[in-house]
C-alpha positions in Angstrom: -47.4 12.3 21.2 -44.1 11.5 22.9 -43.0 7.8 22.7 -42.4 6.0 26.0 -39.1 4.1 25.9 -38.6 0.9 27.7 -35.4 1.3 29.7 -35.0 -2.5 30.2 -34.3 -2.9 26.5 -30.7 -2.9 25.3 -29.6 -0.3 22.8 -27.9 -1.2 19.5 -26.1 1.7 17.8 -25.5 0.9 14.2 -22.2 2.6 13.0 -22.0 3.4 9.3 -19.1 5.1 7.5 -19.9 6.6 4.2 -18.2 8.4 1.4 -20.0 9.6 -1.8 -22.4 6.6 -1.8 -25.8 8.2 -1.2 -27.8 5.6 -3.2 -26.2 2.6 -1.6 -26.6 4.3 1.8 -30.3 4.6 1.1 -30.5 0.9 0.3 -28.7 0.1 3.6 -30.9 2.3 5.7 -34.1 0.9 4.1 -32.9 -2.6 4.9 -32.0 -1.5 8.5 -35.6 -0.5 9.1 -36.7 -4.1 8.6 -33.8 -5.3 10.9 -34.9 -2.9 13.7 -38.5 -3.9 13.3 -37.6 -7.6 14.0 -35.9 -6.8 17.3 -38.2 -4.1 18.6 -39.4 -6.2 21.5 -35.9 -6.9 22.7 -33.8 -3.9 21.7 -33.9 -0.3 20.6 -31.9 0.9 17.6 -30.0 4.1 17.0 -28.0 4.8 13.8 -24.7 6.7 13.6 -23.5 8.0 10.1 -20.0 9.3 9.8 -19.6 11.1 6.5 -16.0 11.3 5.1 -16.8 14.1 2.7 -16.0 17.6 3.9 -19.1 18.9 2.3 -21.5 16.6 4.2 -22.9 15.0 1.1 -24.8 12.3 3.0 -26.6 14.8 5.3 -29.7 14.8 3.1 -30.0 11.0 3.3 -29.6 11.0 7.1 -32.4 13.7 7.3 -34.8 11.6 5.2 -34.4 8.6 7.5 -34.0 10.3 10.8 -37.5 9.4 12.0 -37.4 5.8 10.8 -35.5 4.5 13.8 -36.7 4.5 17.4 -33.6 6.4 18.6 -33.1 8.4 15.4 -29.9 9.0 13.4 -26.8 10.9 14.7 -24.9 12.4 11.8 -21.3 13.4 11.9 -18.8 14.8 9.3 -15.3 13.4 9.5 -14.3 14.7 6.1 -10.6 13.8 6.1 -10.8 11.0 3.6 -9.1 8.6 5.9 -11.3 5.5 6.6 -9.6 4.8 9.9 -10.4 8.3 11.2 -13.9 8.0 9.9 -14.4 4.6 11.5 -13.2 6.0 14.8 -15.6 8.9 14.5 -18.5 6.5 14.0 -17.3 4.1 16.7 -16.9 6.8 19.4 -20.4 8.1 18.8 -21.9 4.6 18.8 -20.1 3.7 22.0 -21.7 6.7 23.7 -25.2 5.9 22.4 -25.5 2.1 22.7 -24.8 -1.0 24.8 -23.7 -2.6 21.5 -22.1 -1.2 18.4 -23.2 -2.9 15.1 -20.7 -2.1 12.3 -21.6 -2.3 8.7 -20.3 -0.6 5.5 -22.3 1.8 3.3 -22.3 -0.5 0.3 -23.8 -3.4 2.2 -27.4 -4.6 2.5 -28.2 -6.8 5.6 -30.9 -9.5 5.6 -33.9 -8.7 7.8 -32.8 -11.1 10.5 -29.2 -9.6 10.7 -29.4 -7.8 14.1 -31.7 -10.5 15.5 -29.2 -13.2 14.6 -26.1 -11.4 15.9 -27.9 -10.6 19.2 -29.1 -14.2 19.5 -25.6 -15.6 19.2 -24.3 -13.1 21.7 -27.0 -14.1 24.3 -26.3 -17.8 23.8 -22.5 -17.4 24.1 -21.8 -14.3 26.2 -19.5 -13.1 23.4 -17.8 -9.7 23.4 -18.4 -9.6 19.7 -20.3 -11.5 17.0 -19.5 -11.4 13.3 -21.1 -12.9 10.2 -20.4 -13.5 6.5 -20.3 -11.0 3.6 -22.0 -12.2 0.4 -20.9 -10.3 -2.6 -23.4 -9.7 -5.4 -22.8 -8.4 -8.9 -25.3 -6.9 -11.3 -27.4 -9.4 -13.4 -25.5 -8.5 -16.6 -22.1 -9.2 -15.0 -19.8 -11.6 -16.9 -20.6 -15.3 -16.5 -17.2 -16.1 -15.0 -18.2 -14.3 -11.8 -20.4 -17.3 -11.2 -18.3 -20.1 -12.6 -15.1 -19.0 -10.9 -14.9 -18.2 -7.2 -14.0 -14.5 -7.5 -16.8 -13.5 -5.1 -15.4 -15.6 -2.3 -12.4 -13.3 -1.7 -11.8 -12.8 2.0 -14.8 -14.9 3.0 -14.6 -16.4 6.5 -17.1 -19.1 7.5 -17.7 -21.1 10.6 -20.4 -23.0 12.5 -23.1 -21.0 14.1 -22.1 -19.7 17.6 -18.5 -21.0 17.1 -15.6 -18.9 18.4 -13.4 -17.6 15.6 -10.1 -15.6 15.5 -11.4 -12.8 13.1 -14.0 -10.2 12.9 -15.3 -7.8 10.2 -16.2 -4.1 10.0 -18.8 -4.9 7.4 -20.7 -7.2 9.7 -20.2 -7.2 13.5 -21.7 -6.6 16.9 -19.3 -5.4 19.6 -19.8 -4.7 23.3 -19.6 -0.9 24.0 -18.5 -1.9 27.6 -15.5 -3.8 26.2 -14.6 -1.0 23.8 -14.7 1.6 26.7 -12.5 -0.6 28.7 -9.9 -0.8 25.9 -9.6 2.7 24.5 -6.3 1.8 22.9 -8.1 -0.5 20.5 -9.2 1.8 17.7 -8.6 2.0 14.0 -5.0 2.8 13.0 -4.8 6.0 11.0 -1.7 4.9 9.0 -3.9 2.2 7.4 -6.7 4.7 6.6 -5.5 5.5 3.1 -4.5 2.0 2.0 -7.2 0.0 3.9 -6.5 -3.1 6.0 -7.4 -1.1 9.1 -10.2 -3.6 9.9 -7.7 -6.6 10.0 -5.3 -4.6 12.2 -8.2 -3.6 14.5 -9.5 -7.1 15.1 -6.1 -8.6 15.5 -5.3 -6.1 18.2 -8.7 -6.6 19.8 -8.2 -10.4 19.8 -4.8 -10.0 21.4 -6.4 -7.8 24.1 -8.9 -10.6 24.9 -11.9 -9.9 22.7 -14.0 -13.1 22.2 -15.5 -13.2 18.8 -18.2 -15.7 17.8 -19.8 -16.4 14.4 -23.4 -16.0 13.3 -24.5 -18.2 10.4 -27.8 -16.4 9.9 -26.5 -12.9 10.4 -25.1 -12.2 7.0 -25.1 -9.1 4.7 -24.8 -8.6 1.0 -22.2 -6.3 -0.6 -23.8 -4.9 -3.8 -21.0 -4.5 -6.3 -21.6 -1.6 -8.7 -21.2 -2.2 -12.5 -17.8 -0.6 -12.6 -16.4 -3.3 -10.3 -17.8 -6.1 -12.3 -14.8 -6.2 -14.6 -11.8 -8.4 -14.8 -9.5 -5.4 -14.6 -11.0 -4.3 -11.3 -11.1 -7.8 -9.8 -7.4 -8.4 -10.6 -6.4 -5.1 -8.9 -8.6 -6.0 -5.9 -6.8 -9.4 -5.5 -3.4 -7.7 -5.8 -4.4 -5.1 -3.2 -6.0 -7.7 -0.9 -2.7 -9.7 -0.8 -0.7 -6.6 -0.1 -3.1 -5.5 2.7 -3.0 -9.0 4.2 0.8 -8.8 4.4 0.9 -5.3 5.8 -1.8 -5.9 8.4 -0.2 -9.2 9.5 3.2 -7.6 10.0 1.5 -4.8 11.9 0.0 -7.5 14.1 3.3 -9.0 14.9 4.0 -11.6 12.2 7.6 -11.9 11.1 8.3 -10.3 7.7 10.3 -13.4 6.5 7.5 -15.7 7.5 5.0 -13.6 5.5 7.3 -13.5 2.5 7.5 -17.3 2.5 3.8 -17.5 2.8 3.5 -15.2 -0.3 5.9 -17.3 -2.3 4.1 -20.5 -1.3 0.8 -19.0 -2.4 2.4 -18.0 -5.7 3.7 -21.6 -6.2 0.2 -23.0 -5.5 -1.3 -20.6 -8.0 1.1 -21.6 -10.7 0.4 -25.3 -10.4 -3.3 -24.9 -10.0 -4.3 -25.1 -13.7 -2.3 -28.3 -14.2 -3.9 -29.9 -11.1 -7.4 -28.9 -12.3 -6.6 -30.2 -15.8 -5.5 -33.6 -14.3 -8.8 -33.8 -12.4 -10.9 -33.0 -15.6 -11.9 -29.6 -14.4 -11.9 -26.3 -16.2 -8.6 -24.3 -16.0 -10.1 -21.1 -14.6 -7.2 -19.1 -15.9 -8.8 -15.8 -14.9 -9.0 -16.9 -11.3 -5.5 -18.4 -11.4 -4.2 -15.0 -12.5 -6.1 -13.4 -9.7 -4.5 -15.8 -7.2 -1.0 -15.1 -8.6 -1.6 -11.3 -8.1 -2.9 -11.9 -4.6 0.4 -13.7 -3.8 2.5 -11.1 -5.5 0.7 -8.4 -3.4 2.3 -10.1 -0.3 5.7 -10.3 -2.0 5.8 -6.6 -2.9 4.6 -5.8 0.6 7.9 -7.4 1.8 9.7 -5.0 -0.5 8.1 -2.1 1.2 5.3 -1.4 -1.4 1.9 -0.2 0.1 -1.0 -0.3 -2.3 -4.0 1.9 -1.7 -7.5 0.5 -2.1 -9.5 2.5 -4.7 
């Protein structure tokens, strides 16, 4: 029996980029079913999957979930192993399908109220875009220092509910298709597609073009870290890359190179004195995290020297 669709409901197209992560992708799609169910009276949900493998490794996952969403799943192969080109592939398809584009990464797992919360903030504020927090999770057997030192807070941006903020996130955002259609020049920069940081460049350019972004406190997602990332070696490299990416994307967005160098050197100085300050306050030294902060600052400094670190 053919389903009758309510044309008065808005359409949310969830845009997902994936690359060799079929199991996490299944986890994400399963969680999205619950998200779509919570908003079924106010919006219809379509899903776009852009696969960055040339062989189309995620096609089997898309096929298994195709009938789980009211408007189905549209599957595309980008296959160029460039995250910017893959994001643009997903974005263009989602713009065509929906009134709103909801972006999320393939290793994320949204809470059931994710879309409901983002949509609620948009309706209260009239925002062009709404974004929320990422909460990183490590396996239960991960080293204890993951929970005693703030490694999992890297890159976290928080604000009050329905508060306007100057940033957005590809792992958790809702953006107006109308706004994106009116600004075809605001897309993901291919030159950042192999080193990452394309998300920061995208949202800085969008904000400069007038995009109004608001924050949803309830609309958060989890990033489920695989066991191979729950090591000190990986986390230190992650901090080093993140600092380098922050430098490169800021300069791309118009920041002066000299200013970013000074920012990196100041960050390095703060990291160096951090253990002494914690000791004076009777707190643990957190030497692992201090090393991570030093590498984050050095990532900015080497960016000034022309080094571009890829994110693996």
